[in-house]
Backbone as numpy.savetxt, mean C-alpha at the origin, in Angstrom:
# Nx Ny Nz CAx CAy CAz Cx Cy Cz
-7.07 14.97 6.69 -6.13 13.85 6.78 -6.48 13.00 8.00
-6.53 11.70 7.81 -6.86 10.76 8.88 -5.56 10.13 9.39
-5.24 10.34 10.65 -3.97 9.92 11.24 -4.20 8.87 12.32
-3.39 7.81 12.29 -3.38 6.83 13.36 -2.17 7.10 14.24
-2.42 7.37 15.52 -1.35 7.56 16.50 -1.17 6.25 17.26
0.04 5.71 17.25 0.33 4.47 17.96 1.34 4.80 19.05
0.84 4.91 20.30 1.67 5.38 21.42 1.11 4.79 22.70
1.98 4.12 23.48 1.50 3.49 24.71 1.59 4.40 25.92
2.41 5.44 25.87 2.52 6.38 26.98 1.27 7.26 27.01
0.53 7.20 28.11 -0.76 7.89 28.19 -0.62 9.41 28.03
0.39 9.99 28.65 0.56 11.44 28.58 0.91 11.87 27.16
1.89 11.19 26.55 2.28 11.53 25.19 1.13 11.31 24.21
0.42 10.20 24.38 -0.71 9.91 23.49 -1.76 11.00 23.57
-2.07 11.44 24.80 -3.08 12.49 24.97 -2.63 13.80 24.33
-1.35 14.14 24.49 -0.83 15.37 23.89 -0.91 15.32 22.36
-0.52 14.19 21.80 -0.54 14.06 20.35 -1.97 14.11 19.81
-2.86 13.36 20.42 -4.24 13.30 19.92 -4.91 14.66 20.03
-4.79 15.31 21.19 -5.43 16.62 21.37 -4.81 17.66 20.43
-3.48 17.66 20.33 -2.82 18.64 19.48 -3.19 18.48 18.02
-3.24 17.26 17.53 -3.56 17.02 16.13 -5.02 17.33 15.83
-5.90 17.01 16.78 -7.32 17.33 16.57 -7.54 18.84 16.56
-6.77 19.57 17.34 -6.87 21.02 17.32 -6.42 21.60 15.98
-5.59 20.84 15.27 -5.15 21.24 13.93 -6.08 20.71 12.84
-7.23 20.20 13.27 -8.29 19.73 12.37 -7.98 18.39 11.69
-7.08 17.60 12.25 -6.84 16.25 11.73 -7.82 15.28 12.40
-8.23 14.25 11.65 -8.99 13.15 12.23 -7.99 12.17 12.82
-8.18 11.80 14.07 -7.16 11.01 14.77 -7.78 9.79 15.43
-7.15 8.62 15.23 -7.46 7.40 15.98 -6.23 7.05 16.80
-6.45 6.35 17.92 -5.36 6.02 18.83 -5.29 4.52 19.05
-4.06 3.98 18.97 -3.79 2.60 19.35 -2.68 2.63 20.40
-2.82 1.82 21.45 -1.83 1.82 22.52 -0.88 0.62 22.45
-1.05 -0.23 21.44 -0.13 -1.35 21.27 -0.10 -1.73 19.79
0.89 -2.56 19.43 1.10 -2.90 18.03 -0.03 -3.71 17.43
-0.56 -4.66 18.18 -1.65 -5.48 17.66 -2.88 -4.67 17.31
-3.24 -3.73 18.20 -4.38 -2.86 17.93 -4.11 -1.99 16.71
-2.88 -1.52 16.57 -2.52 -0.69 15.42 -2.73 -1.45 14.11
-2.31 -2.70 14.07 -2.47 -3.51 12.85 -3.94 -3.75 12.54
-4.75 -4.00 13.57 -6.18 -4.23 13.37 -6.88 -2.97 12.87
-6.56 -1.82 13.47 -7.17 -0.57 13.03 -6.77 -0.23 11.61
-5.51 -0.47 11.27 -5.04 -0.16 9.93 -5.71 -1.04 8.89
-6.00 -2.29 9.25 -6.66 -3.21 8.33 -8.12 -2.81 8.09
-8.72 -2.19 9.09 -10.15 -1.85 9.02 -10.41 -0.44 8.52
-9.37 0.40 8.49 -9.55 1.81 8.12 -8.49 2.24 7.12
-8.79 3.32 6.42 -7.83 3.89 5.47 -7.21 5.14 6.09
-5.96 5.02 6.52 -5.27 6.14 7.14 -4.35 6.82 6.13
-4.17 8.13 6.32 -3.27 8.89 5.46 -1.87 8.96 6.03
-1.73 8.64 7.34 -0.44 8.70 8.01 -0.52 7.92 9.31
0.60 7.26 9.67 0.69 6.58 10.96 1.87 7.15 11.72
1.59 7.70 12.92 2.64 8.11 13.85 2.90 6.91 14.75
4.07 6.32 14.64 4.31 5.01 15.21 5.48 5.04 16.20
5.17 4.87 17.48 6.21 4.81 18.49 6.99 3.50 18.36
8.29 3.56 18.56 9.11 2.35 18.44 8.90 1.43 19.63
8.92 1.99 20.84 8.81 1.17 22.06 7.35 0.96 22.41
6.83 -0.23 22.07 5.44 -0.57 22.33 5.38 -1.91 23.05
4.33 -2.13 23.86 4.16 -3.46 24.48 3.78 -4.49 23.42
4.27 -5.70 23.58 3.98 -6.74 22.59 4.81 -6.50 21.35
4.14 -6.33 20.21 4.83 -6.00 18.96 5.40 -4.60 19.06
6.71 -4.45 18.80 7.25 -3.10 18.84 6.98 -2.39 17.51
7.29 -1.10 17.47 6.96 -0.30 16.30 7.65 -0.76 15.03
8.88 -1.26 15.15 9.60 -1.74 13.98 8.92 -2.96 13.38
8.42 -3.86 14.23 7.72 -5.04 13.73 6.37 -4.66 13.12
5.69 -3.69 13.74 4.42 -3.21 13.17 4.66 -2.63 11.77
5.70 -1.81 11.64 6.03 -1.22 10.34 6.31 -2.30 9.31
7.07 -3.30 9.71 7.41 -4.40 8.80 6.16 -5.14 8.34
5.24 -5.43 9.27 4.04 -6.17 8.89 3.11 -5.34 8.01
3.04 -4.03 8.27 2.23 -3.17 7.41 2.74 -3.20 5.97
4.05 -3.11 5.80 4.62 -3.13 4.46 4.47 -4.51 3.80
4.62 -5.57 4.59 4.52 -6.92 4.03 3.12 -7.21 3.50
2.11 -6.60 4.10 0.75 -6.83 3.59 0.32 -5.78 2.58
1.28 -4.98 2.13 1.04 -4.09 0.99 0.54 -2.71 1.32
0.47 -2.33 2.57 -0.02 -1.01 2.93 1.06 0.04 2.66
0.69 1.06 1.90 1.64 2.09 1.49 1.52 3.37 2.32
0.75 3.32 3.39 0.54 4.51 4.23 1.89 5.03 4.74
2.12 6.35 4.71 3.37 6.89 5.25 3.52 6.60 6.74
4.73 6.23 7.15 5.02 5.89 8.53 6.04 6.89 9.08
5.65 7.56 10.16 6.56 8.47 10.87 6.86 7.85 12.22
8.10 7.38 12.40 8.50 6.69 13.62 8.85 7.69 14.71
8.41 7.39 15.93 8.69 8.22 17.10 9.41 7.38 18.14
10.49 7.91 18.70 11.20 7.16 19.73 12.02 8.09 20.61
12.27 7.64 21.84 13.10 8.40 22.76 14.58 8.10 22.53
14.88 7.06 21.77 16.26 6.68 21.53 16.76 7.37 20.27
17.91 8.02 20.37 18.41 8.76 19.22 19.69 8.17 18.65
19.98 6.91 18.98 21.19 6.27 18.46 21.04 6.05 16.95
22.09 6.32 16.21 22.05 6.19 14.76 21.64 4.80 14.29
22.17 3.71 14.89 21.75 2.38 14.42 20.25 2.16 14.52
19.61 2.72 15.56 18.17 2.56 15.72 17.42 3.30 14.62
17.90 4.49 14.27 17.28 5.25 13.19 17.39 4.49 11.88
18.56 3.94 11.62 18.77 3.17 10.39 17.84 1.97 10.35
17.68 1.28 11.47 16.77 0.12 11.52 15.36 0.55 11.16
14.93 1.69 11.68 13.57 2.16 11.40 13.37 2.45 9.92
14.33 3.10 9.32 14.21 3.43 7.90 14.34 2.19 7.03
15.11 1.20 7.49 15.28 -0.03 6.72 14.01 -0.84 6.61
13.07 -0.68 7.57 11.80 -1.40 7.46 10.76 -0.54 6.76
11.21 0.38 5.98 10.40 1.20 5.09 9.58 2.25 5.83
10.11 2.75 6.93 9.52 3.96 7.52 9.85 5.14 6.61
9.00 6.15 6.61 9.21 7.29 5.73 9.95 8.44 6.40
9.86 8.50 7.72 10.56 9.56 8.44 10.73 9.11 9.89
11.50 9.89 10.65 11.90 9.47 11.99 12.08 10.70 12.86
11.48 10.73 14.04 11.68 11.83 14.99 12.00 11.25 16.36
12.93 11.89 17.07 13.30 11.45 18.41 12.66 12.35 19.46
12.25 11.74 20.55 11.64 12.48 21.66 12.74 13.04 22.55
12.54 14.23 23.13 11.40 15.14 22.89 11.56 15.87 21.56
10.41 16.27 20.98 10.45 16.99 19.70 9.49 18.16 19.75
9.71 19.08 18.86 8.84 20.25 18.75 7.56 19.87 18.03
6.41 20.25 18.60 5.14 19.94 17.94 5.03 20.68 16.61
5.61 21.87 16.54 5.62 22.62 15.28 6.37 21.85 14.21
7.51 21.27 14.60 8.28 20.48 13.63 7.51 19.23 13.22
6.83 18.61 14.19 6.02 17.43 13.87 4.96 17.77 12.82
4.29 18.90 13.00 3.28 19.31 12.02 3.89 19.53 10.64
5.09 20.10 10.61 5.76 20.32 9.32 6.09 18.99 8.66
6.55 18.02 9.46 6.86 16.69 8.91 5.59 16.02 8.38
4.48 16.17 9.11 3.22 15.58 8.68 2.77 16.17 7.36
2.87 17.49 7.22 2.48 18.13 5.97 3.34 17.65 4.81
4.64 17.51 5.06 5.56 17.05 4.01 5.23 15.62 3.58
4.96 14.75 4.56 4.61 13.38 4.22 3.27 13.31 3.51
2.35 14.20 3.87 1.06 14.25 3.19 1.23 14.60 1.72
2.09 15.57 1.43 2.33 15.94 0.03 3.00 14.79 -0.72
3.93 14.12 -0.05 4.62 12.99 -0.69 3.65 11.85 -0.96
2.71 11.66 -0.05 1.76 10.57 -0.20 0.83 10.80 -1.38
0.46 12.05 -1.63 -0.38 12.36 -2.79 0.33 11.95 -4.06
1.63 12.27 -4.14 2.41 11.91 -5.32 2.54 10.40 -5.44
2.74 9.71 -4.31 2.93 8.27 -4.35 1.65 7.55 -4.76
0.51 8.07 -4.33 -0.75 7.40 -4.65 -1.04 7.37 -6.14
-0.45 8.30 -6.88 -0.62 8.29 -8.33 0.00 7.04 -8.94
0.93 6.42 -8.23 1.60 5.23 -8.71 1.04 3.95 -8.10
-0.03 4.06 -7.31 -0.66 2.90 -6.69 -2.07 2.74 -7.24
-2.34 1.58 -7.83 -3.65 1.29 -8.41 -4.37 0.30 -7.51
-5.66 0.53 -7.27 -6.45 -0.34 -6.40 -7.77 -0.70 -7.06
-8.09 -1.98 -7.05 -9.41 -2.47 -7.44 -9.85 -3.45 -6.38
-10.85 -3.06 -5.62 -11.30 -3.86 -4.48 -10.12 -4.21 -3.59
-9.81 -5.51 -3.43 -8.72 -5.90 -2.52 -7.40 -6.15 -3.26
-7.33 -5.70 -4.51 -6.11 -5.83 -5.30 -5.37 -4.49 -5.33
-4.07 -4.51 -5.02 -3.25 -3.30 -5.03 -2.04 -3.54 -5.92
-1.80 -2.60 -6.84 -0.60 -2.63 -7.68 0.23 -1.40 -7.40
1.50 -1.59 -7.11 2.45 -0.49 -6.97 3.27 -0.47 -8.24
2.98 0.49 -9.13 3.63 0.52 -10.43 5.06 1.04 -10.37
5.47 1.55 -9.20 6.85 1.99 -9.04 7.77 0.82 -8.71
7.32 -0.03 -7.79 8.14 -1.17 -7.36 7.75 -2.47 -8.06
6.71 -2.42 -8.92 6.23 -3.61 -9.64 5.83 -4.72 -8.66
5.09 -4.33 -7.61 4.62 -5.30 -6.62 3.09 -5.34 -6.65
2.55 -6.53 -6.46 1.10 -6.72 -6.46 0.68 -7.41 -5.17
-0.48 -7.00 -4.64 -1.00 -7.57 -3.40 -2.49 -7.83 -3.56
-2.95 -8.95 -3.03 -4.39 -9.18 -2.93 -4.69 -9.62 -1.51
-5.66 -8.93 -0.90 -6.00 -9.14 0.51 -4.77 -9.03 1.40
-3.86 -8.14 1.04 -2.68 -7.90 1.84 -1.55 -8.89 1.64
-1.76 -9.89 0.78 -0.74 -10.91 0.53 -0.05 -10.60 -0.79
1.29 -10.56 -0.77 2.01 -10.23 -1.99 1.92 -11.37 -2.99
1.71 -10.99 -4.26 1.64 -11.93 -5.37 2.85 -11.68 -6.26
3.65 -12.68 -6.47 4.88 -12.51 -7.25 4.57 -12.73 -8.73
4.79 -11.69 -9.51 4.49 -11.71 -10.94 5.74 -11.45 -11.75
5.79 -12.04 -12.95 6.85 -11.69 -13.88 6.57 -10.29 -14.43
7.55 -9.71 -15.12 7.36 -8.37 -15.67 6.18 -8.35 -16.65
6.09 -9.35 -17.51 5.00 -9.38 -18.49 3.65 -9.58 -17.81
3.60 -10.45 -16.80 2.35 -10.65 -16.06 1.92 -9.35 -15.39
2.89 -8.64 -14.80 2.55 -7.38 -14.14 2.04 -6.36 -15.15
2.69 -6.24 -16.29 2.27 -5.26 -17.30 0.87 -5.58 -17.83
0.57 -6.86 -18.00 -0.77 -7.25 -18.44 -1.81 -6.91 -17.39
-1.51 -7.23 -16.13 -2.46 -6.92 -15.06 -2.63 -5.41 -14.92
-1.53 -4.66 -15.02 -1.62 -3.20 -14.92 -2.51 -2.64 -16.03
-2.36 -3.16 -17.25 -3.20 -2.70 -18.37 -4.67 -2.94 -18.06
-5.01 -4.10 -17.54 -6.41 -4.41 -17.23 -6.92 -3.54 -16.09
-6.08 -3.33 -15.06 -6.52 -2.54 -13.91 -6.70 -1.08 -14.29
-5.81 -0.54 -15.11 -5.96 0.86 -15.55 -7.23 1.05 -16.37
-7.75 -0.03 -16.95 -9.00 0.03 -17.70 -10.12 -0.67 -16.94
-10.07 -0.56 -15.62 -11.04 -1.23 -14.75 -12.47 -0.93 -15.20
-13.26 -2.00 -15.39 -14.65 -1.82 -15.79 -14.84 -1.70 -17.29
-13.74 -1.79 -18.05 -13.82 -1.72 -19.50 -13.15 -2.96 -20.10
-13.66 -3.40 -21.25 -13.06 -4.54 -21.94 -11.82 -4.07 -22.70
-10.72 -4.77 -22.48 -9.49 -4.48 -23.22 -9.37 -5.51 -24.34
-9.37 -5.05 -25.57 -9.35 -5.95 -26.72 -8.04 -6.72 -26.78
-8.09 -7.91 -27.33 -6.88 -8.73 -27.49 -5.83 -7.99 -28.30
-6.27 -7.29 -29.33 -5.31 -6.54 -30.17 -4.61 -5.46 -29.37
-5.34 -4.80 -28.43 -4.74 -3.76 -27.60 -3.71 -4.37 -26.64
-4.04 -5.55 -26.11 -3.09 -6.24 -25.22 -1.83 -6.60 -25.98
-2.01 -7.16 -27.17 -0.87 -7.56 -27.99 0.02 -6.37 -28.30
-0.59 -5.26 -28.75 0.19 -4.08 -29.13 0.92 -3.47 -27.93
0.25 -3.46 -26.77 0.86 -2.84 -25.58 2.02 -3.67 -25.05
1.86 -4.98 -25.03 2.88 -5.84 -24.42 3.99 -6.25 -25.38
3.64 -6.44 -26.67 4.65 -6.98 -27.58 4.89 -6.12 -28.82
4.09 -5.09 -29.01 4.32 -4.18 -30.12 4.27 -4.87 -31.47
5.32 -4.69 -32.24 5.34 -5.21 -33.61 6.01 -6.57 -33.75
6.24 -7.23 -32.61 6.90 -8.54 -32.68 5.88 -9.60 -33.10
5.64 -9.70 -34.39 4.60 -10.58 -34.91 4.93 -12.05 -34.78
6.15 -12.37 -34.31 6.51 -13.77 -34.11 5.82 -14.35 -32.87
5.20 -13.48 -32.06 4.49 -13.95 -30.86 3.24 -14.73 -31.28
3.07 -15.92 -30.72 1.92 -16.75 -31.06 0.64 -16.13 -30.52
-0.47 -16.36 -31.23 -1.77 -15.81 -30.85 -2.20 -16.28 -29.47
-1.89 -17.54 -29.15 -2.34 -18.09 -27.86 -1.45 -17.66 -26.69
-0.44 -16.81 -26.96 0.41 -16.32 -25.87 -0.41 -15.52 -24.86
-1.34 -14.70 -25.36 -2.20 -13.92 -24.47 -3.01 -14.85 -23.57
-3.57 -15.90 -24.17 -4.37 -16.85 -23.37 -3.53 -17.49 -22.27
-2.28 -17.79 -22.61 -1.40 -18.42 -21.63 -1.13 -17.48 -20.45
-0.89 -16.20 -20.74 -0.63 -15.24 -19.67 -1.89 -14.97 -18.85
-3.04 -14.95 -19.48 -4.29 -14.77 -18.74 -4.49 -15.93 -17.77
-4.20 -17.15 -18.23 -4.34 -18.32 -17.34 -3.40 -18.21 -16.14
-2.15 -17.77 -16.40 -1.21 -17.59 -15.31 -1.69 -16.54 -14.31
-2.20 -15.42 -14.84 -2.70 -14.36 -13.96 -3.88 -14.85 -13.14
-4.80 -15.55 -13.78 -5.97 -16.05 -13.06 -5.54 -16.96 -11.89
-4.58 -17.82 -12.17 -4.12 -18.74 -11.13 -3.53 -17.97 -9.96
-2.79 -16.90 -10.24 -2.12 -16.16 -9.18 -3.05 -15.14 -8.51
-3.89 -14.48 -9.29 -4.73 -13.41 -8.76 -6.04 -13.94 -8.20
-6.68 -14.85 -8.93 -8.01 -15.30 -8.55 -8.02 -16.69 -7.91
-6.90 -17.39 -7.96 -6.86 -18.74 -7.40 -7.20 -18.74 -5.92
-8.24 -19.47 -5.56 -8.63 -19.57 -4.16 -9.50 -18.43 -3.66
-9.67 -17.39 -4.46 -10.49 -16.24 -4.03 -11.94 -16.46 -4.42
-12.86 -16.07 -3.53 -14.28 -16.20 -3.84 -14.69 -15.21 -4.92
-14.11 -14.03 -4.88 -14.44 -12.99 -5.85 -13.41 -13.01 -6.97
-13.84 -13.31 -8.18 -12.95 -13.38 -9.34 -12.86 -12.01 -10.01
-11.64 -11.54 -10.20 -11.44 -10.21 -10.77 -11.31 -10.23 -12.29
-10.62 -11.21 -12.84 -10.33 -11.23 -14.28 -11.47 -11.92 -15.03
-12.06 -11.19 -15.97 -13.21 -11.68 -16.73 -12.83 -11.86 -18.20
-13.37 -12.92 -18.82 -13.18 -13.16 -20.25 -14.45 -12.78 -21.01
-14.26 -12.06 -22.10 -15.38 -11.67 -22.96 -15.07 -12.23 -24.35
-15.63 -13.40 -24.62 -15.27 -14.15 -25.82 -15.54 -13.32 -27.08
-14.54 -13.31 -27.94 -14.65 -12.55 -29.18 -14.28 -11.10 -29.03
-14.06 -10.65 -27.79 -13.73 -9.24 -27.55 -12.39 -9.07 -26.82
-12.29 -9.60 -25.62 -11.05 -9.42 -24.86 -11.26 -9.77 -23.40
-10.63 -8.98 -22.53 -10.64 -9.28 -21.10 -10.87 -8.00 -20.31
-11.29 -8.19 -19.07 -11.47 -7.03 -18.19 -11.17 -7.42 -16.75
-10.88 -6.44 -15.94 -10.85 -6.60 -14.49 -12.12 -5.95 -13.98
-13.01 -6.74 -13.41 -14.32 -6.23 -13.02 -15.27 -6.27 -14.22
-16.55 -6.27 -13.93 -17.55 -6.28 -15.00 -17.53 -4.96 -15.74
-17.65 -4.98 -17.06 -17.66 -3.72 -17.83 -18.88 -2.88 -17.52
-18.66 -1.54 -17.51 -19.77 -0.62 -17.22 -20.76 -0.60 -18.38
């Protein structure tokens, strides 16, 4: 498991990093919120231990920005303040768990293991193709960390293509999956939704994800 520790206190940071490495975790350290966001953008972490009181961007703002750009990494907030309103604020910005200082390192390890198991389950509901992320639980889509607002039908169409990444999905399969036996749907309805998706997903991007295969169907990515 690759863990990012975000802690500005030198003593606490050293204890966390050394203790976690002794437990065979891979650990990176950030001492402020800006560095944490940059490291998270450049690396794939399995967990972030995030102190609330940080210089510059505080931990709550870091958590908010991570979620806004679509990162689903589990967040375990650490703080010396144990007031209930502060805990609620942390969880409201989509933190996954919360511990107040001082805490038992044994308990911290147990929380990390629990979040690791939860993350495995959550990843089954997150689909990724290059810089495109779909969360099939919340019906949210992100490209390059920017949320793309899709209708339910647009999302279902994109999900179908992403689940078949690298394969051509026939028009008939799209029709059956999205509309079933409702034969009143016009044939060009699929074309209209593909155009909408292209505008939202590929508009302005150098790398185009949605491909047309005339006479066959559509794909996300080139077919294998």
